[in-house]
Phi, psi and omega in degrees: 000340185230145172243161184237126174242108188064238178253007184264129178275126182247121177262131179307139185304321183294334177280323178298317185267352185255009184297328179295323179296316181295317179296317179294321178297319178297321178295318178297319179291328176296315179294315181302313181292323178300316178293314186298305188271001170297341176303330182293328178264336175284338184303314184294310179293331177291324174300317180293325184283317191246009179106145187274061173256098186296320182295315182294319179290321176300326183297330177303313183278333176292314178294323174304312180297314181298313183289331174301320176291317179299313179292339176298330176296315176299317180297316177300320177297317179294325179293337175282351185231327181255171172282154178299324181302312184297315180299315184289322177298318176300317179299319180298320179292316179296326179302312180295316181300317181297317181288322179298317179289325178298326181293344181261359186297138177242000178211156183298322183297331179294327178292334174295326179281316187278311183272309185295324184260299188291313180293322179297324177295318177297316180296320179298325183280345183236002189255226194294323182294305180296323179295313182295315181296317182294317180291320179299327180276335187272317187254128182241353171246134179056042182299320180301316179296318181296317177295325178295317179295317179296316182288345175299339175301333177301314179296322178296320178297318178297318184289338184249309187289324184292308175299324178299314180297317179297320179297318179295320177301315183296324187260335185225356177097166185290332180295313178294330178295318176300313183295317180294320180296315179294320181294311181297318181298314181294322179296338175271322185292312188298309178293326179298316180292320186290317187272334186257329184258082181277132183292145173075015186208138174228169178301339180269357181127183182298142177225118178282167181292345177277359172074026184297318182292328177294323179293322184284337189245027180295137179286165178297150176086014179231156178246149178264125177271062185294339181277357173089194187295322182303315179295321179297317181296335180273359184263146176296323183299319181302312186286328175292319176296316179299319179295321177300310182298315184293315182293330176281325183294326183301305179291329179297311181291328174302310181296312187291335179270322189254356185298323180295312180299318179297315182291325176294317176297330179283358175102012180267143181296140186299316183293322176296320180296321177299319175295327177295322176296325175299321177294324173304316180297317179296318178296322180291331177300313177295318181298318182296315178297317182295311181295323177296316177298317183292331182294339176280354188230342190227160177299136178295326178301317181293324179295313178302313183299316180296312183294320180294324176297319177296317179297320178299322175296321178297320177297319179299319178295318180301320180295338182270353187282136176222188183294334182256012181296137179296145181301327180300323178294320179296321178293322177298317177304311184298320182291316180297312182294316181298314182290322182286313184293339183302337181292331186295303179290334185283314188272344181297314176290329180294313179291323177298315180293329179294325181270322194234019179300136181169183184294340179248029181296328183303308183289324179295314178294325177301318179291317177300319180293325177297316178294320175307309183285336175298319175298318178297318179298319178297320179295319180296311182292316183300321179297318177294320180294316179297323178298319178298325181281315188262342181085003178200176184265359188300315179300321179294320179293320176296320179296336181296336179295328177296315181295320178296319178296320178295323178300316178298315180300312185292323181292326177288329175289324177294324173053062176298342179297329181297322179295316179295319180294320179296318179295318179298319179295321179294323181290334181273348181284125179297145178241000000 
């Protein structure tokens, strides 16, 4: 982040003037993750309210995940034409409306309309797609680190919103939890979008909605997808990257949605488990910054492999937990899962930008993100369905190892290191 001229420390101009964007992006990701993963603590009271049908209740959050990805395509399209501020402000308003209506639901099907559809549209407009696209276009030095710092907000959201939501559930019920979550989230989103995401301007200078400055300032080791989404869809790289994201997202979303229910069934107190999810968030905060920083220095394939191995160890610890398990083992589980899963949200925009950065990156990333979340949606629903059949989550957790192994295979086949090596060779070639 810093260079030294003599004894004077020089900070790159885009970092000096862009700190507000990074802080606001982290706040947006904190709200997004708080809303997203509050499903893990809302899941149990919804089962009690509407009947213990794990598959049907899981489907509320599975469809939410899927539609967030589908709406991400629309958001990416809007990001190619509108300012980030406008898109995010719309998302903040929809977020409150979705949660307010969810608090009034009297049947499970109503939550499919309010939470799965309306809230997912709000999250798509204020979450990972607009944040990733805006940062990828804004920062051209240490982009991986900047995305890592912004995505660290996810961990902060887990560490704060999940225990907060559980506390509200315990004292006032799940309806008030929906209302409190939506109100707090919107109160953070609207000022963050208004003050930090100024239209028509980036730390590197003016940027029109056609992305001209992004085209001119692409960093080394990246390709411009100037031909748009059609060309990307016809490339082998696109589908290998999409398969990597999807196969990793399935076990990640399975864990993040069902871990509370699994641990409560294993005999752990609900409020303690909510705090444990907060520790997952804190560990992921460190992990996101670390993986983002490392992505500027190391092969992405190696980073994925290392992080997925850590996540696999976390799943193994989770499978061993019972009612008499020592608290230290539970803390180890939270740290392993938080640090390992952090690679998924952090590296997906980094690898996407490395392959497809260009004036139409918004729509291309939106489609990749939709496929990413489709895998997560499948993992969430499948875990609930398997629980209905087997009476527990163990078969689903064992099955997650297959998906993790496929993610490692696909990222090595995509081979983003080849692009970086080719760029390095070109820079060393005399002209």
